[in-house]
C-alpha positions, -999 to 999 in steps of 0.1 A, spaced: 47 -476 -223 68 -453 -202 59 -420 -186 88 -400 -175 80 -374 -146 93 -342 -161 98 -314 -140 85 -277 -153 114 -256 -170 104 -229 -148 95 -233 -111 87 -209 -84 109 -212 -54 91 -219 -23 90 -192 5 110 -203 36 85 -221 60 91 -194 86 85 -162 65 52 -155 47 49 -139 12 71 -110 5 55 -76 0 63 -65 -36 46 -31 -36 15 -15 -58 30 -25 -90 42 -62 -80 79 -52 -88 108 -54 -67 103 -33 -35 121 -1 -41 93 21 -24 101 58 -33 79 76 -10 97 88 23 69 107 39 35 118 34 13 146 52 -14 169 49 -22 208 56 -46 232 45 -72 209 38 -66 204 1 -26 203 1 -7 171 2 31 172 9 52 141 -2 88 134 1 104 110 -21 140 94 -17 164 73 -39 155 64 -74 120 69 -86 117 47 -119 89 24 -132 99 -2 -108 96 21 -79 70 46 -87 40 25 -79 31 35 -45 37 71 -54 11 67 -84 -13 51 -60 -10 76 -34 -18 104 -57 -46 87 -72 -62 84 -39 -55 119 -27 -72 131 -60 -104 110 -53 -104 126 -18 -102 159 -31 -66 172 -29 -56 199 -54 -22 211 -44 8 188 -42 40 200 -27 68 173 -39 100 172 -20 129 157 -40 158 167 -21 167 129 -17 160 118 -52 191 103 -69 175 93 -101 142 98 -118 126 89 -154 97 93 -176 75 72 -149 77 102 -124 71 125 -153 40 105 -160 26 107 -125 34 143 -124 14 152 -157 -13 130 -144 -16 150 -112 -17 184 -132 -40 172 -159 -73 184 -142 -59 216 -129 -44 204 -98 -11 225 -87 24 210 -83 52 224 -64 87 207 -65 110 215 -36 145 206 -27 153 202 -64 184 179 -69 203 179 -104 188 149 -113 152 163 -108 165 196 -127 174 175 -156 143 156 -158 122 192 -152 142 210 -179 137 180 -203 97 179 -195 90 218 -190 118 234 -205 138 264 -189 126 277 -158 109 311 -160 131 342 -152 135 352 -115 117 382 -101 120 399 -68 104 381 -41 100 347 -61 112 316 -51 146 302 -64 145 281 -95 129 245 -89 110 261 -57 77 274 -74 48 262 -92 59 238 -121 23 239 -139 -11 238 -136 -29 217 -163 7 213 -180 
C-alpha cells in the first residue's frame, strides 16, 4: 500500500519572519482605509474627512466609526468628501444607516463623484434661497 503526500490545493502563504501579520482593516478586506481624519465639536457633532475610493472594500472603518459615534450619543455628522474620487452604494448604506434614527448629516466639499451618488440617492438638490449654503453644502437628510 502506498501513501502519497499530496499538498493542499490552496495554501496560505507564510508571512516573512521579520514581519508580523498584516493589518486588514475592519472588514478583513485589503486595507484601503477611507477615513482621513475625525474630530468632534459641540458635544454631539462629529466631523469626518474621507479620501480616495469609498467602496465595500474600504468602507469598513467608516462603518465602525459611525456605529461607535452613534453609541456614544453623537447626533450630527459633518462629512467632508472633498478628496473622494469614487463612492458606491456602500457609502450610501452607511449614510442611510446614520440618518435612520433622526441623526443629521451634512456633506461638505462635494466632488463630482459624490454629487452623482447624492443625486442618485436623494434626487435633485433643493432650490437655493438667499443665505443658504451652496449645493452639496447643506443638510442632506434627517431620517432619509
